[in-house]
TIVOLUM-181756 format. One record per residue (C-alpha): residue in one letter; x, y, z. Coordinates in steps of 0.2 Angstrom, whole numbers. Layout:
! TIVOLUM-181756
[rolo 'a'; [X; Y; Z]],
...
! end
This chain:
! TIVOLUM-181756
[rolo 'x'; [847; 632; 440]],
[rolo 'x'; [866; 632; 435]],
[rolo 'x'; [877; 617; 439]],
[rolo 'x'; [888; 624; 452]],
[rolo 'x'; [872; 630; 462]],
[rolo 'x'; [864; 614; 459]],
[rolo 'x'; [880; 605; 465]],
[rolo 'x'; [881; 615; 480]],
[rolo 'x'; [863; 611; 485]],
[rolo 'x'; [868; 594; 481]],
[rolo 'x'; [883; 594; 495]],
[rolo 'x'; [874; 603; 508]],
[rolo 'x'; [861; 588; 506]],
[rolo 'x'; [871; 574; 506]],
[rolo 'x'; [882; 583; 522]],
[rolo 'x'; [869; 585; 531]],
[rolo 'x'; [863; 566; 527]],
[rolo 'x'; [880; 559; 532]],
[rolo 'x'; [880; 569; 549]],
[rolo 'x'; [861; 562; 553]],
[rolo 'x'; [871; 544; 552]],
[rolo 'x'; [888; 550; 560]],
[rolo 'x'; [898; 551; 544]],
[rolo 'x'; [898; 532; 542]],
[rolo 'x'; [893; 524; 525]],
[rolo 'x'; [889; 507; 534]],
[rolo 'x'; [875; 514; 546]],
[rolo 'x'; [868; 525; 532]],
[rolo 'x'; [867; 507; 520]],
[rolo 'x'; [860; 500; 537]],
[rolo 'x'; [847; 512; 544]],
[rolo 'x'; [844; 524; 530]],
[rolo 'x'; [832; 525; 516]],
[rolo 'x'; [837; 522; 498]],
[rolo 'x'; [832; 539; 492]],
[rolo 'x'; [846; 546; 507]],
[rolo 'x'; [859; 533; 501]],
[rolo 'x'; [854; 537; 483]],
[rolo 'x'; [858; 555; 487]],
[rolo 'x'; [874; 551; 496]],
[rolo 'x'; [882; 541; 482]],
[rolo 'x'; [877; 552; 468]],
[rolo 'x'; [887; 565; 477]],
[rolo 'x'; [901; 555; 479]],
[rolo 'x'; [901; 550; 459]],
[rolo 'x'; [898; 568; 455]],
[rolo 'x'; [912; 576; 466]],
[rolo 'x'; [925; 561; 459]],
[rolo 'x'; [920; 564; 440]],
[rolo 'x'; [922; 583; 444]],
[rolo 'x'; [938; 581; 452]],
[rolo 'x'; [944; 568; 437]],
[rolo 'x'; [939; 584; 423]],
[rolo 'x'; [949; 594; 433]],
[rolo 'x'; [964; 584; 435]],
[rolo 'x'; [964; 579; 416]],
[rolo 'x'; [960; 598; 412]],
[rolo 'x'; [945; 599; 406]],
[rolo 'x'; [938; 609; 418]],
[rolo 'x'; [943; 624; 429]],
[rolo 'x'; [942; 622; 448]],
! end
């Protein structure tokens, strides 16, 4: 699977998890599973890294 397809799948999963917890990371930390929290945090980190690479000119949007 390509990295873009993987990122899209990861984004959809993270958004579904956040909707389940009312888009509140605090509620997710309190009531969510470790796997759900890890999935959302991984998505946030990957998205941040991608935006930094775009800003630095290392990758195109």
